[in-house]
C-alpha positions in Angstrom: -4.3 -3.2 2.6 -7.4 -3.5 0.4 -11.0 -4.1 1.2 -13.7 -5.1 -1.3 -17.4 -5.7 -0.5 -20.1 -6.5 -2.9 -23.5 -4.9 -2.2 -25.5 -5.8 -5.4 -24.7 -8.4 -8.1 -24.3 -5.8 -10.8 -22.4 -3.2 -8.7 -18.8 -3.9 -7.5 -17.8 -1.4 -4.8 -14.2 -1.4 -3.3 -12.2 0.6 -0.9 -8.6 0.8 -2.0 -6.0 1.9 0.6 -2.8 3.1 -0.9 0.6 2.9 0.8 1.1 5.9 3.1 3.1 8.9 2.0 5.4 10.5 4.6 6.4 14.1 4.7 9.1 16.0 6.6 11.4 19.0 6.6 14.8 20.2 7.6 16.2 23.7 8.5 19.6 25.4 8.4 20.1 29.0 9.6 22.7 31.6 8.5 23.3 35.2 9.5 24.8 37.6 7.0 25.9 41.3 6.5 25.5 43.6 3.6 29.1 43.1 2.5 28.5 39.4 2.1 30.1 38.3 5.4 28.6 35.2 6.9 28.5 35.8 10.7 26.8 32.5 11.6 26.3 29.2 9.9 24.2 26.6 11.8 23.8 22.9 11.3 20.9 21.0 9.6 18.1 20.1 12.1 14.7 18.5 11.7 11.3 20.0 12.2 8.1 18.8 13.8 5.2 18.6 11.3 2.1 19.7 13.2 -1.3 18.0 13.1 -2.7 21.2 11.6 0.0 21.0 9.0 -0.9 17.5 8.0 -4.6 18.6 7.8 -3.6 21.2 5.2 -2.5 18.4 2.9 -6.1 17.2 2.6 -7.0 20.6 1.0 -4.8 20.5 -2.1 -1.8 22.3 -0.6 1.7 21.3 -1.6 5.0 21.3 0.4 7.1 23.1 -2.1 9.0 26.1 -0.7 7.9 29.0 -3.0 5.7 32.1 -2.9 2.4 30.5 -4.1 -1.0 30.5 -2.4 -1.2 26.6 -2.7 2.1 26.1 -0.8 1.7 25.0 2.8 5.2 26.4 3.4 4.9 29.8 1.7 6.2 31.8 4.7 9.0 31.4 7.2 8.2 32.6 10.7 10.6 33.3 13.5 10.0 33.9 17.2 11.3 34.0 20.7 9.4 31.2 22.4 11.2 28.3 24.1 8.5 25.7 24.4 9.6 22.4 22.9 7.6 21.5 19.8 4.6 19.2 20.0 2.3 17.9 17.2 -0.8 19.5 18.8 0.6 23.0 18.6 -0.9 25.4 16.0 1.9 28.0 15.7 4.9 29.7 17.3 4.9 30.3 21.0 6.0 34.0 20.6 5.9 35.2 17.0 8.3 38.0 15.9 8.5 38.2 12.1 7.7 36.4 8.8 9.0 36.5 5.3 8.0 35.0 1.9 11.2 36.4 0.2 13.7 33.9 -1.2 17.5 34.2 -1.6 17.6 31.5 -4.3 15.6 29.4 -6.6 14.1 25.9 -5.8 16.5 23.0 -6.1 14.9 19.7 -6.9 16.2 16.4 -5.9 15.0 12.8 -5.7 16.1 9.2 -5.0 14.7 6.0 -6.5 15.5 4.2 -3.2 17.1 0.7 -2.9 14.9 -2.3 -3.4 15.1 -4.9 -0.6 16.9 -2.6 1.9 13.9 -0.7 3.4 15.3 2.5 1.6 12.3 4.2 0.0 12.2 6.6 -2.9 11.7 10.3 -2.2 11.2 13.7 -3.8 12.6 16.9 -2.2 12.6 20.6 -2.8 15.2 23.0 -1.3 15.1 26.8 -1.1 16.4 29.6 1.1 14.1 32.1 2.8 15.6 35.5 3.5 14.9 38.2 6.0 16.5 41.5 4.9 18.9 43.2 7.2 17.1 44.7 10.2 13.9 42.9 9.6 14.1 40.3 12.4 16.5 41.8 15.0 16.5 40.1 18.3 17.2 36.8 20.2 15.6 34.2 18.0 14.7 30.8 19.5 12.0 29.3 17.3 10.9 29.0 13.7 8.1 27.5 11.6 6.7 27.4 8.1 3.1 28.4 7.2 0.8 29.2 4.3 0.2 32.7 5.6 2.2 35.1 7.8 1.8 33.8 11.4 -1.2 31.7 10.3 -2.0 28.2 9.0 1.2 26.6 10.2 2.7 23.5 8.7 5.6 22.9 11.2 7.5 24.3 14.2 10.9 23.8 15.8 13.4 25.4 18.1 16.7 26.5 16.6 19.2 23.7 17.3 23.0 23.5 17.7 25.4 20.8 16.5 24.4 18.6 19.4 20.7 18.9 18.7 20.1 21.1 21.8 18.0 24.3 21.7 20.0 27.4 21.0 19.5 31.2 20.6 20.5 33.1 17.4 21.0 36.8 18.1 20.4 38.8 15.0 21.9 42.3 15.3 20.6 45.4 13.6 23.2 45.2 10.8 22.5 41.5 10.1 20.0 39.6 8.1 18.8 36.0 8.4 18.6 33.2 5.8 17.0 29.8 6.5 17.5 27.0 4.0 14.6 24.6 4.0 14.6 21.1 2.6 11.1 19.7 2.2 10.8 16.0 1.6 8.1 13.6 0.5 8.8 9.9 1.0 7.1 6.8 -0.4 7.1 3.6 1.5 8.8 1.6 -1.3 11.7 2.0 -3.6 11.0 2.4 -7.3 10.1 -0.9 -8.9 9.7 -2.5 -5.4 6.7 -4.6 -4.9 4.8 -5.4 -1.7 2.3 -8.3 -1.3 -1.3 -7.6 -0.3 -4.8 -9.0 -0.6 -8.1 -8.1 -2.2 -11.1 -9.2 -0.2 -13.8 -10.0 -2.8 -17.1 -11.5 -1.5 -15.2 -12.3 1.8 -12.6 -14.3 -0.2 -9.0 -13.1 0.1 -7.5 -12.6 -3.3 -3.8 -12.0 -3.7 -2.6 -8.7 -5.1 0.7 -6.7 -5.2 1.5 -3.0 -5.1 4.4 -1.7 -7.1 6.1 1.7 -6.6 6.4 3.4 -10.0 9.1 5.8 -11.0 8.7 8.5 -13.7 8.2 12.2 -13.9 6.7 12.5 -10.4 10.3 12.1 -9.2 12.1 14.0 -11.8 9.8 16.9 -12.6 10.7 20.5 -11.7 7.1 21.8 -12.2 6.0 22.6 -8.6 2.3 22.8 -9.4 2.2 19.0 -10.1 2.4 18.2 -6.4 -0.9 19.6 -4.9 -1.8 16.9 -2.4 -4.9 14.6 -2.0 -7.5 17.3 -1.8 -7.3 17.7 -5.6 -9.2 15.3 -7.8 -8.1 16.9 -11.0 -10.0 17.8 -14.2 -12.6 15.6 -15.8 -12.7 12.2 -14.1 -12.1 10.3 -17.2 -9.5 12.6 -18.7 -5.8 12.9 -18.0 -6.5 13.7 -14.3 -8.6 10.6 -13.7 -7.0 9.8 -10.4 -7.4 6.0 -10.9 -7.2 3.9 -14.0 -8.2 0.2 -14.5 -6.6 -2.1 -17.0 -6.4 -5.7 -18.2 -3.0 -7.3 -18.4 -2.4 -5.8 -21.9 -4.9 -3.0 -22.6 -4.6 0.7 -22.0 -5.7 2.0 -18.7 -9.3 3.3 -18.5 -10.4 6.3 -16.3 -13.6 6.5 -14.4 -16.8 8.3 -15.6 -17.1 10.2 -12.3 -15.0 11.2 -9.3 -15.8 13.1 -6.2 -14.0 13.9 -2.9 -15.5 12.9 0.4 -15.5 15.6 3.2 -12.2 15.6 5.1 -12.3 15.2 8.9 -9.5 17.1 10.7 -7.0 14.7 12.3 -7.7 11.7 10.1 -4.7 12.3 7.7 -6.4 10.5 4.9 -9.0 11.5 2.3 -11.3 9.3 0.3 -12.3 9.8 -3.4 -15.4 8.0 -4.7 -15.0 6.8 -8.3 -17.5 5.2 -10.7 -17.1 3.3 -13.9 -20.6 3.2 -15.5 -21.7 0.0 -17.3 -19.7 -0.6 -20.5 -16.9 1.8 -19.5 -14.6 -1.0 -18.6 -15.3 -4.5 -19.9 -13.0 -7.5 -19.7 -10.7 -9.2 -17.3 -9.7 -6.6 -14.7 -6.1 -7.1 -13.7 -4.5 -3.8 -12.7 -5.2 -0.5 -11.0 -2.9 2.5 -11.5 -3.1 5.7 -9.5 -1.2 8.7 -8.3 -1.1 10.4 -4.9 -1.5 14.0 -5.9 -2.8 16.2 -8.7 -0.6 15.8 -11.8 -0.8 17.2 -15.3 -0.2 13.9 -17.0 -1.5 10.6 -15.6 0.9 8.3 -17.4 3.9 10.3 -16.3 2.9 10.9 -12.7 1.3 7.6 -11.7 2.8 6.5 -8.3 1.4 3.1 -7.6 0.3 0.1 -9.6 -1.8 -2.6 -8.0 -2.1 -6.0 -9.7 -4.5 -8.8 -8.9 -2.9 -12.2 -9.1 -6.2 -13.5 -10.6 -8.1 -11.3 -13.0 -11.7 -10.4 -12.3 -14.1 -10.5 -15.2 -16.2 -7.3 -15.6 -19.4 -7.6 -17.8 -20.8 -4.8 -20.0 -23.8 -4.7 -17.6 -21.8 -4.1 -14.5 -21.0 -0.8 -12.9 -17.8 -0.5 -10.9 -17.7 1.8 -7.8 -14.5 2.3 -5.9 -13.3 4.4 -3.0 -9.7 5.4 -3.1 -8.1 6.2 0.3 -4.9 8.3 0.2 -3.2 8.7 3.6 -0.1 10.6 4.8 1.9 11.1 7.9 5.1 12.7 9.3 8.5 11.2 9.0 
């Protein structure tokens, strides 16, 4: 999980690979008339997150369903194509219409998971997109979410029936369409669950553990706190320091500098280079605490804590360099 390689005696560089975050989404469609009559209520069905959708998450987009330029799912698109979804697609097969209007407000939900049962924690956001009556008339077969109208897609799926088979939704001229979207971000661990790993220091394997932290990253209703790995945050040593180091008892210390490496499409991970100049952190290094995305408060939004079984002594003449790798994938 972790790789450490010393280059010079007074510089201690490391590559830290965090547990992968998984993302996914579900849809449910409904037709309505102006008098409030519901003429169709479909089942929940899953989407396919596209490769280009995962690429967006490297550029500080979030997966919160609301009308904001940083949302990867700002628009709902519908179309008439029938091709089965594939991760290599970049949009709908035959686009018809798009909307960034919402019928309701965002509903936030979360679960702390269940330690020891392979049930991870998750954070989710739910909202209903709405096409006004007459705005998407036709035989609809496909839908997808995107950052812009019919552009920069996050996912795609065919409308599905109760059996999971493709279906056609015919929207008449006196009907409108609502699609409820539940966007989900999973960790790989439950809150307070710990996984064993190793630190390779000078080619010697050193035991370490990674613990999933709870806190405001699960419970917050502030959508802007979830811009994904493309965001380093404010000053590297300030509240948005991305990574903090600590001894067993002292407060966590942020780096003196942080910079993003260039993202390569299709990698689904992004690296951040961090430096603690000599004298910034001195003592027995025991812990690393970090979060996966931009957050307004480090202490509240830290997601993972890594602890070395045996502390490593850092002298006041030593500079620490570290590369943090944050990866993500589809459910």
